[in-house]
N, C-alpha and C positions, 0 to 999 in steps of 0.2 A: 922388299919380298912379292914378287906375283900373288894373288888369291886365287886359290881354285873355287870358280862356280860351277855347279853341276844342278841337272834338273833328275829327279826321281819321282816317274808314274807315281802315283798313289794307287791301290785299289782295293785293299785290305777295309773291313770296317775300322779296326783301330786306328789306322790311317786317318780315315776321314772324320774321325772323332778329333785326333789334334790337329785335322785342319780348320774344324767347326769352333776349337775351343781359339785357336789363332784369328778366325774370323770375327770376333768378339771379340779380343785383344784391337784387332785393329778401327773393326765397325761397330763399337760398342754400341749404338743406338739402333742400327738395322737390327729386322730378322734375319738366321740364318737364313740362306737361298737354299732352293731344293738341287743338291747336286747330282739328283737322278738324272743318267743321258751324259753328265760331263766327265773330258777328260781332266784329271787334278794333277797338277805337279806340287812338291815340295821344290823351292830352291832349296839350294846348298853355296855355305859359302865354307872351304875349307872342312866339310862335313860339319858341319853346322845349320842347323835349321835356319833361313834365311826369312823364310816366309812360302807363301803359296802363290799358284796362277792356275787358271783352269779355263777350259771352250767345249762351246756348246752346240751342237749341231741342231739347226731345226728341223723340228719334227714334221713341216709340210714341207719341205724340202734341204735333203742330207748336204747335197751341195753347197749351201750358202749354212756359215755358222758366226757364232757369236762371241767374241771376246769377252768371255765372263770375268769373274771377281780375281782381283790382283793385292795382294798385301807386302807389301817387303816392310821389317821391324825396324824401327828405329834404327836402331845399333848398324844398320847394315845401308841404310841409304848413304844416297851421293857417291855409291858404286856400279850407277846404269844398271842394276837388277832388273828395273823399270822397261825400259827400252832392250835388255835380253830377252824376259819374257815375253813380250812383241815379238818380237824376230823368232821366238822358240816357237809362239804357237802360231802364227803365218806359216813357218816351213813344217811343220805336222800337218798341216791341213791341206795344203801344198803336194804333200805328197801321200796324203790320204785320200785324195781326189777330190778335196774342195774345191769351189773358185771362187767365192768370195767371203769375206769377213767381216762383221759390222761390231763397233761397239760405241759406246760413249761417254762421254766423259761429264760431269758435275762444272756446271761453271765456277770459275773461278780456279778451277783443279788447272792450274798452267803447265807446270812442271812433265803431269802425264802426258796432258795436251801437247805438247813439244814432242815428247817421246815418242807417240802415235805418230806423229806427221813427219818426224823424221826418218823412220820405217815403211814409211809410205802410205798412210793410211790419209785419205782427202776426207773432208766435211763436205757433207751434203745435206740436204732440209730432208727434215722426218718429220710424220705426225703420230707417229709410234709411243715415245715416250713425252711429248709435251712441252712445257717450257720447264727452262733453268737447266739444261743439258747441252749439248758440243756434239752433234750426233755424226760418226767418221766410219768410211768405206776402205774394202782396198778387192780390186779382182786379182786376184792369183794367178 
């Protein structure tokens, strides 16, 4: 039986609280990022919340954007949600006037790196985030 996968844009304060709780679940050692100015979606599988994904435009150039955090709950992994989240954000950005997207992946997170490359992101050299990460970009 096919599962229904959907994205619901989050905009209310109570929804952002739920996103922050999921962030703590997925990234327990990281502080909660500043979601101000980000576009955030809940990912749902058969109407159940499976995770979240976000994108944030750069203030200095709103035609460029950063693929922000994505988290997929453990029971929903292996369903291609990361790749769908990447495609969803890239399509959103392109449809809303962005021309370039960036992101990074911590070294060793090869599954996410592969998903980003499959979605057309390309590795590039960057000095903004230091060592220990792969930096990717895509012209939209």
